[in-house]
Structures are given as structure tokens and as C-alpha cells.
C-alpha positions as CSV (number, residue, x, y, z in Angstrom):
1,M,27.0,-11.7,-9.2
2,S,27.5,-8.0,-8.5
3,E,28.3,-6.8,-5.0
4,D,25.2,-6.1,-2.9
5,I,25.1,-2.3,-2.6
6,R,23.4,-2.7,0.9
7,T,26.4,-4.3,2.6
8,S,28.8,-1.8,1.0
9,I,27.0,1.1,2.7
10,G,26.4,-0.7,6.0
11,L,22.8,-1.8,5.5
12,R,21.4,-5.3,6.4
13,P,20.7,-7.4,3.3
14,V,17.1,-8.2,4.3
15,I,14.9,-10.6,2.5
16,N,11.3,-9.4,2.2
17,V,8.5,-11.8,2.7
18,S,6.3,-9.1,4.2
19,G,4.9,-7.7,1.0
20,T,5.0,-4.4,-0.9
21,M,5.8,-2.4,2.2
22,T,7.1,1.2,2.0
23,S,9.2,0.6,5.1
24,L,11.2,-2.1,3.1
25,G,11.5,-0.2,-0.2
26,A,8.1,-1.4,-1.5
27,S,9.1,-3.6,-4.4
28,I,11.8,-4.7,-6.9
29,V,11.7,-2.0,-9.6
30,V,11.3,-3.5,-13.1
31,P,14.2,-3.2,-15.5
32,E,12.0,-1.1,-17.9
33,A,11.5,1.6,-15.3
34,I,15.2,1.6,-14.3
35,A,16.1,2.1,-18.0
36,A,13.6,4.8,-18.5
37,M,14.7,6.8,-15.3
38,S,18.4,6.5,-16.3
39,S,17.6,7.8,-19.8
40,I,15.7,10.9,-18.8
41,L,17.8,11.9,-15.7
42,P,20.4,13.8,-17.8
43,Q,17.8,15.7,-19.8
44,F,15.7,18.7,-19.2
45,V,12.0,18.4,-19.8
46,E,8.8,20.6,-19.4
47,I,7.3,18.7,-16.5
48,N,3.6,19.6,-17.3
49,D,4.1,18.3,-20.8
50,L,5.6,15.1,-19.5
51,Q,2.6,14.8,-17.1
52,R,0.3,15.1,-20.1
53,K,2.2,12.2,-21.7
54,A,1.8,10.2,-18.5
55,S,-1.9,11.1,-18.4
56,A,-2.5,9.3,-21.7
57,V,-0.7,6.1,-20.5
58,I,-2.5,6.2,-17.1
59,A,-5.9,6.7,-18.9
60,R,-5.2,3.7,-21.2
61,L,-4.2,1.4,-18.3
62,T,-6.9,2.4,-15.8
63,G,-9.8,3.2,-18.1
64,G,-9.9,6.8,-16.6
65,E,-10.3,10.0,-18.5
66,A,-7.0,11.4,-17.3
67,G,-4.3,10.9,-14.7
68,F,-1.0,12.2,-13.3
69,V,1.9,11.1,-11.1
70,T,2.5,12.4,-7.6
71,A,4.8,11.5,-4.8
72,S,2.8,8.6,-3.3
73,C,-0.7,7.3,-2.9
74,S,-0.9,9.2,0.4
75,A,-0.2,12.4,-1.5
76,G,-2.9,11.3,-4.0
77,I,-5.4,11.2,-1.2
78,S,-4.6,14.8,-0.1
79,L,-4.5,16.1,-3.7
80,A,-7.7,14.5,-4.8
81,V,-9.5,15.7,-1.6
82,A,-8.1,19.2,-2.0
83,G,-9.3,19.3,-5.6
84,A,-12.8,18.2,-4.6
85,I,-12.8,21.1,-2.1
86,T,-11.3,23.9,-4.2
87,G,-12.3,23.0,-7.7
88,N,-10.1,25.2,-10.0
89,N,-10.2,28.2,-7.7
90,L,-6.5,29.2,-7.7
91,L,-6.9,31.5,-4.7
92,A,-8.5,28.8,-2.6
93,I,-5.7,26.4,-3.7
94,E,-3.1,28.9,-2.3
95,K,-4.9,29.2,0.9
96,L,-5.2,25.5,1.8
97,P,-5.4,24.1,4.4
98,D,-7.0,27.2,5.7
99,V,-10.1,26.5,3.7
100,V,-12.0,29.2,1.9
101,P,-14.9,27.1,0.7
102,E,-17.3,25.9,3.4
103,K,-17.9,22.7,1.4
104,N,-15.0,20.8,2.9
105,E,-16.5,17.7,4.7
106,V,-15.3,14.3,3.6
107,I,-17.2,11.1,4.3
108,V,-15.2,8.1,5.5
109,Q,-16.4,4.8,7.0
110,M,-15.1,4.4,10.5
111,G,-13.8,1.0,9.7
112,H,-11.7,2.5,7.0
113,V,-9.7,4.9,9.2
114,V,-6.6,2.8,9.4
115,S,-2.9,3.5,9.3
116,Y,-0.7,2.6,6.3
117,G,2.3,4.1,8.1
118,A,0.4,7.3,8.8
119,P,-3.4,7.7,9.5
120,V,-5.8,7.9,6.5
121,D,-7.7,10.7,8.1
122,Q,-4.5,12.8,8.4
123,A,-4.1,12.7,4.7
124,I,-7.5,14.2,4.3
125,R,-7.0,16.8,7.0
126,L,-3.7,18.0,5.3
127,A,-5.9,19.0,2.4
128,G,-8.2,21.1,4.6
129,G,-10.8,18.4,4.7
130,K,-13.1,17.9,7.7
131,V,-13.4,14.2,8.3
132,V,-16.9,12.9,8.9
133,L,-16.9,9.4,10.2
134,V,-19.9,7.2,9.4
135,G,-21.1,4.0,11.1
136,Q,-19.0,2.2,13.8
137,A,-15.8,0.3,13.5
138,T,-17.5,-2.9,12.5
139,S,-20.7,-1.8,10.9
140,T,-21.9,0.9,8.4
141,H,-25.4,0.9,7.0
142,R,-27.0,3.0,4.3
143,F,-28.7,5.4,6.7
144,H,-25.4,6.2,8.4
145,M,-23.9,7.6,5.2
146,E,-27.1,9.0,3.7
147,H,-27.7,11.2,6.8
148,A,-24.1,12.3,7.0
149,I,-24.1,13.9,3.6
150,T,-25.0,17.6,3.7
151,E,-24.4,20.7,1.6
152,K,-21.0,20.9,3.1
153,T,-19.9,17.5,1.8
154,A,-17.1,17.8,-0.7
155,A,-16.2,14.1,-1.3
156,A,-16.4,10.6,0.1
157,V,-13.2,8.4,0.5
158,Y,-13.2,4.6,0.2
159,V,-10.2,2.6,1.4
160,V,-9.2,-0.7,-0.1
161,S,-6.6,-2.4,2.2
162,H,-5.9,-5.5,4.2
163,H,-5.9,-3.3,7.2
164,V,-9.6,-2.2,7.0
165,V,-12.4,-4.0,8.7
166,D,-13.5,-6.6,6.1
167,Y,-17.1,-7.2,7.2
168,G,-20.2,-5.3,8.0
169,L,-19.2,-2.2,6.0
170,L,-20.7,-0.7,2.8
171,N,-19.1,-2.2,-0.3
172,L,-17.8,0.1,-3.0
173,K,-20.8,-0.2,-5.3
174,E,-23.2,0.7,-2.6
175,F,-20.9,3.5,-1.3
176,V,-20.8,5.0,-4.8
177,E,-24.6,4.7,-5.3
178,I,-25.3,6.6,-2.1
179,A,-22.7,9.3,-2.8
180,H,-23.7,9.8,-6.4
181,A,-27.4,10.0,-5.5
182,K,-26.5,13.3,-3.8
183,G,-23.9,14.5,-6.3
184,I,-20.8,13.6,-4.2
185,P,-17.6,12.3,-5.9
186,V,-16.0,9.1,-4.6
187,I,-12.2,8.8,-4.2
188,V,-10.8,5.3,-3.8
189,D,-7.5,4.7,-2.1
190,A,-6.3,1.5,-3.8
191,A,-2.7,1.9,-3.0
192,S,-1.6,-1.8,-3.1
193,E,-4.1,-3.2,-5.5
194,Y,-3.4,-5.2,-8.5
195,D,-6.4,-4.5,-10.6
196,L,-6.0,-1.1,-12.3
197,R,-9.4,-0.8,-13.7
198,I,-12.0,-2.3,-11.4
199,F,-12.6,0.6,-9.0
200,L,-13.4,3.1,-11.8
201,E,-15.5,0.5,-13.5
202,Q,-17.4,0.1,-10.3
203,G,-18.2,3.8,-10.3
204,A,-15.4,5.6,-8.4
205,D,-14.7,9.1,-9.7
206,V,-11.0,9.0,-8.8
207,A,-8.8,5.9,-8.1
208,L,-5.4,6.2,-6.4
209,Y,-2.6,3.7,-6.8
210,S,1.0,3.3,-5.7
211,G,3.4,3.4,-8.5
212,H,6.0,1.5,-6.5
213,K,4.2,-1.5,-5.2
214,F,2.8,-4.2,-7.5
215,L,3.7,-2.0,-10.6
216,G,7.4,-2.1,-9.7
217,G,8.0,1.6,-10.6
218,P,9.8,4.3,-8.7
219,T,8.4,5.7,-5.4
220,S,5.3,7.5,-6.6
221,G,1.5,7.7,-6.6
222,I,-1.0,7.6,-9.5
223,V,-4.1,9.7,-9.6
224,A,-6.7,8.5,-12.3
225,G,-10.3,9.2,-13.1
226,K,-12.6,11.8,-14.4
227,K,-10.9,14.6,-16.2
228,E,-12.3,17.6,-14.2
229,L,-11.5,16.0,-10.8
230,V,-8.1,14.9,-11.9
231,R,-7.3,18.4,-13.3
232,N,-8.5,20.0,-10.0
233,A,-6.2,17.6,-8.1
234,F,-3.3,18.3,-10.4
235,L,-3.8,22.1,-9.8
236,Q,-2.9,21.5,-6.2
237,N,0.7,21.3,-7.4
238,M,0.6,25.2,-7.1
239,G,-0.4,24.7,-3.4
240,I,0.0,21.9,-0.9
241,G,1.1,19.6,-3.7
242,R,4.4,21.5,-4.1
243,G,5.8,19.5,-1.2
244,M,4.5,16.3,-2.8
245,K,6.1,16.8,-6.2
246,V,7.9,14.2,-8.3
247,G,10.8,14.6,-10.7
248,K,11.1,13.8,-14.4
249,E,12.5,10.4,-13.5
250,S,9.6,9.3,-11.4
251,I,7.0,10.4,-14.0
252,F,8.8,8.7,-16.8
253,G,9.6,5.6,-14.6
254,V,5.9,5.2,-13.8
255,M,5.0,5.4,-17.5
256,A,7.5,2.7,-18.3
257,A,6.3,0.5,-15.4
258,L,2.7,0.8,-16.6
259,E,3.6,-0.1,-20.1
260,A,5.7,-3.1,-18.8
261,W,2.6,-4.1,-16.8
262,E,0.7,-4.6,-20.0
263,K,3.3,-7.1,-21.3
264,R,4.0,-8.8,-18.0
265,D,3.6,-12.6,-17.8
266,H,1.2,-12.5,-14.8
267,A,0.4,-16.2,-15.0
268,G,4.1,-17.1,-15.0
269,I,4.7,-15.0,-12.0
270,R,1.9,-16.6,-10.1
271,E,3.2,-20.0,-11.0
272,R,6.6,-19.1,-9.6
273,E,5.2,-17.7,-6.4
274,T,3.1,-20.9,-5.9
275,S,6.2,-22.9,-6.1
276,Y,7.7,-20.8,-3.3
277,L,4.7,-21.4,-1.2
278,N,4.8,-25.1,-1.8
279,L,8.4,-25.2,-0.8
280,W,7.7,-23.4,2.5
281,K,4.7,-25.7,3.2
282,Q,6.9,-28.7,2.6
283,T,9.4,-27.2,5.1
284,L,6.9,-26.5,7.8
285,D,4.4,-29.4,7.5
286,G,4.8,-32.0,10.2
287,R,6.8,-29.7,12.5
288,P,5.5,-29.7,16.1
289,G,3.3,-26.7,16.9
290,V,3.4,-25.3,13.3
291,T,0.4,-25.1,10.9
292,A,1.1,-23.7,7.5
293,L,-1.9,-22.6,5.4
294,I,-1.9,-21.2,1.9
295,E,-4.5,-18.4,1.8
296,P,-5.9,-15.9,-0.9
297,D,-5.3,-12.2,-0.6
298,P,-8.0,-10.6,1.5
299,T,-8.6,-7.8,-1.0
300,S,-8.9,-10.2,-3.9
301,N,-5.6,-9.5,-5.5
302,P,-4.6,-12.6,-7.6
303,L,-2.1,-13.9,-5.2
304,D,-1.7,-16.2,-2.2
305,R,0.3,-16.0,1.0
306,M,1.2,-18.4,3.7
307,R,-0.2,-18.1,7.2
308,V,2.2,-19.6,9.7
309,I,0.3,-20.4,12.9
310,I,2.3,-21.2,16.0
311,D,1.3,-23.3,19.0
312,T,3.7,-21.9,21.6
313,D,3.7,-24.9,23.9
314,E,4.5,-27.3,21.0
315,A,6.9,-25.2,19.0
316,H,8.6,-23.8,22.2
317,I,8.4,-20.3,20.8
318,T,5.7,-17.6,20.3
319,A,4.8,-16.3,16.8
320,W,6.2,-12.9,17.6
321,D,9.4,-14.3,19.0
322,L,9.8,-16.4,15.9
323,A,9.2,-13.4,13.6
324,D,11.8,-11.4,15.6
325,A,14.3,-14.2,15.5
326,L,13.9,-14.5,11.7
327,G,14.4,-10.8,11.4
328,R,17.6,-10.8,13.5
329,G,19.3,-13.7,11.8
330,S,21.5,-14.1,8.8
331,P,20.2,-13.3,6.4
332,P,17.4,-11.3,8.0
333,I,14.0,-12.4,7.0
334,I,11.2,-9.8,7.4
335,V,7.8,-11.4,7.7
336,R,4.3,-9.9,7.5
337,D,3.5,-9.6,11.2
338,H,0.7,-7.1,11.5
339,E,-1.5,-9.6,13.3
340,V,1.1,-11.5,15.1
341,E,-0.6,-11.2,18.5
342,H,-3.1,-13.7,17.2
343,R,-0.4,-16.4,17.1
344,Y,0.4,-16.2,13.4
345,F,2.3,-14.3,10.7
346,Y,2.3,-14.4,6.9
347,L,4.9,-15.2,4.3
348,D,4.5,-13.2,1.0
349,P,6.2,-14.7,-2.0
350,C,5.9,-11.6,-4.3
351,N,9.2,-9.8,-3.7
352,L,12.0,-12.4,-3.9
353,H,15.0,-12.7,-6.1
354,P,15.7,-16.2,-7.5
355,G,17.1,-18.5,-4.8
356,Q,15.8,-16.4,-1.9
357,E,12.9,-18.7,-1.4
358,K,15.3,-21.5,-0.4
359,M,17.0,-19.1,2.1
360,V,13.6,-18.4,3.6
361,A,12.9,-22.1,4.0
362,S,16.4,-22.7,5.5
363,R,16.0,-20.0,8.0
364,L,12.5,-21.1,9.1
365,A,13.9,-24.6,9.7
366,E,16.9,-23.2,11.6
367,E,14.9,-21.0,14.0
368,L,12.2,-23.7,14.6
369,D,14.8,-26.4,15.3
370,K,16.6,-24.0,17.7
371,A,13.4,-23.3,19.6
372,R,12.5,-27.0,19.9
373,A,16.0,-27.7,21.3
374,S,15.6,-25.0,24.0
375,N,14.9,-26.2,27.5
376,E,12.6,-23.2,28.1
377,I,9.8,-22.0,25.9
378,I,10.8,-18.7,24.2
379,A,7.9,-16.4,25.2
380,T,8.6,-12.7,25.7
381,P,5.6,-10.4,26.6
382,I,3.9,-9.1,23.5
383,E,3.7,-5.6,25.0
384,N,7.5,-5.4,25.0
385,R,7.5,-5.7,21.3
386,S,5.0,-2.9,21.1
387,K,7.2,-0.7,23.2
388,R,10.2,-1.4,21.0
389,R,8.4,-0.7,17.8
390,F,9.2,3.0,17.5
391,E,12.5,3.1,19.4
392,G,14.6,3.2,16.3
393,V,12.7,6.1,14.7
394,L,12.6,8.1,17.9
395,K,16.4,7.8,18.3
396,W,17.0,8.7,14.7
397,P,19.7,9.8,13.8
398,D,22.0,8.1,16.3
């Protein structure tokens, strides 16, 4: 086995059971993408022509009319919104975000304004869009959206994410129906979604994906959809998109990752991930204060995760202290802890190298045994964890 590059440069060799998280490097890049990037890096290419080649691959995989590769799905939001505002007006493109056209309002359901590491609405504002929130955090009705659309509305953005409110809001088909009745294009942020076709099939005009999450490509975003809207978004590379550009290796790497996706043994991958979940369940079942549930993905991706629910009095540790202990140990295990204040966290089986599932099981047992052996219950205030969350970033670089 080759040396782990992380330890050689002083990084922790973390094991990721959190998911396709940008903060952890998103995913394991597939061999086909690595080979493609290596092959094109020494060569010069005409980037626009390479993007045309990428467009054909993206169109085939997504069912869209055209597509291109950008820096990230977040960049894709900004570029798609900017394209809806400026059209192909090159002067307006140069002047963004000081918008020339008055038609710059963007409809978003309030329950969709979440953070994926940065706020969704900021990606819209970067493009010169004026965010118009509709409904309340936990409810949006047709009349909210219908009356929010005016002659100044340029687009409507729909967010698909485990972070959004998953009840009481307009579903995509209804959202599209309302927008299209008034001639408004719909842009779907589907950064971490498995199905590359469903959103365009349900009527979205532009669908945005991450190239570096489930696809296993390099850090990138994919813009796909109707030709005119995709072209207008691509033109933003002469404006705000300049700072969101990607190199030849990312474009070609995404093309390779998409083509590998067509040939991937998806059923075999699911079978392997299920075996990991079963191993973890066997490890946790019967332990005092621990409930392990295998649950489907909340946005209907074809995968399951394990919810680990902690009864502090019985387990002698809180869910967040257990998550932190796993992250501090050797090897460090990073869990999916975005709802940990509700006494649970998740284990995601999608990003493991062979054998790491056993290391996860061992570390879970180790930390739970240690807590049970403690004379005192390990229970730090949850607010302390919140205070620590940004300490490392604020002190960077040391």
C-alpha cells in the first residue's frame, strides 16, 4: 500500500462518514477522471472548444439541450441567475452586479434559503439578483408565489437539499407550473443529487449539479438545460464568471466522470454500502443508550444512512460529545452531525475505501465503551460546540 499523502504533509488521515461534503474534499475521485486530468494537463487546448465537447456529454447524460462546466454548483447558481438577468447583452454582463436591466428579481421559497457552507441567497445576490422570498419558513402556497411574480422577475430558484424544510413547501412540479404560467424560467440547485435527469424532466429550465460529489469528478459544477439559458449563463465567463473559471483538467475530468457514471455498477455499490450499514448496526445493537436506525436519503437519492440516536443517561455521553470524540481519535472519524442537538448523528457509507468500514465500527465501540466506563456522564454544553465551530477558520493561517 502506498504512503498516505496526508500524513506526509502533516494532515490528519480522516475517515469520512459524513457524506459528499466540500469541507472534507467532497468524494473519492474516480480513476477515469484522474486519468483524464493527467492526460490533458501537459497539453494546450482551446477552452471554449473543450466546453463544447463537454456540452455534448452533459446534454446526453442530463437530457438537457446544452451544458458547461464551472467552478462549483454555487458558481452555477450565480451564472444561471446572471444569465437570466442579462440575456446575451455583453455590456450588461460586464456591468454586473451593478445591474442594468430592471428585471432582476429572483423568486425563492423561504424554506429553501439555507447554507451549504455559504447562504443560497448570497449566490443570487453576487449575480446582481434581488432575492424575493415567498411564503414562510415552513409553508409556501400557490398564492404566495403567484403574487410575488411581477414584470421585474427574472427567474425562480428551487433548492434540492437535505438542509431545506421538507414539508409544507411547493414541490418542484407545482413550482415550475406557477413560474412557467408567467414566463419565468426555473433554475434548480441539485448539487448533491444522484439523478441527473429528473429535474429537467419535471420541467426545470436549468439544473445545476456538483461534479465532485456523487459523480466523483474534480471540484466543479455542471450547468445543464435549455440551450439559450445555458448559453447566456456561459457568457458570464466574460463577467462575474471569470473568477469562477475552471481549467482544462476540470472540464475534461468532469467529462470522464460523467462517462464513467454511465458504466458504473450502481447496484453493486449499493450492495457494498448496505453491508457497511449492517456491520455498524451489529456493532451498535444492544449497547445501552444507543439506537441505530437505517434510513433512506431525505431527497430520494438511492442510498441509506444510519441514524445513531443517543440516550445520554444510558450511554454516559451526549451525541455531540460522541461525535467530537470520534473526530478527535485515531483514526479520526468525521460523522454527519448537522442535527446533533437533537441527540443523533448519521453515518454515511458512500465515501469509504475498503476496510475503513471496520475501522469505523471499531472506533464506535471504543468510544462507547470508554463513555460507559466513565464515572461521570460526558455532557458538555451544546452552545460551547457552536462557539468553537468557526475558531479554526477565524485563526487561519496560524
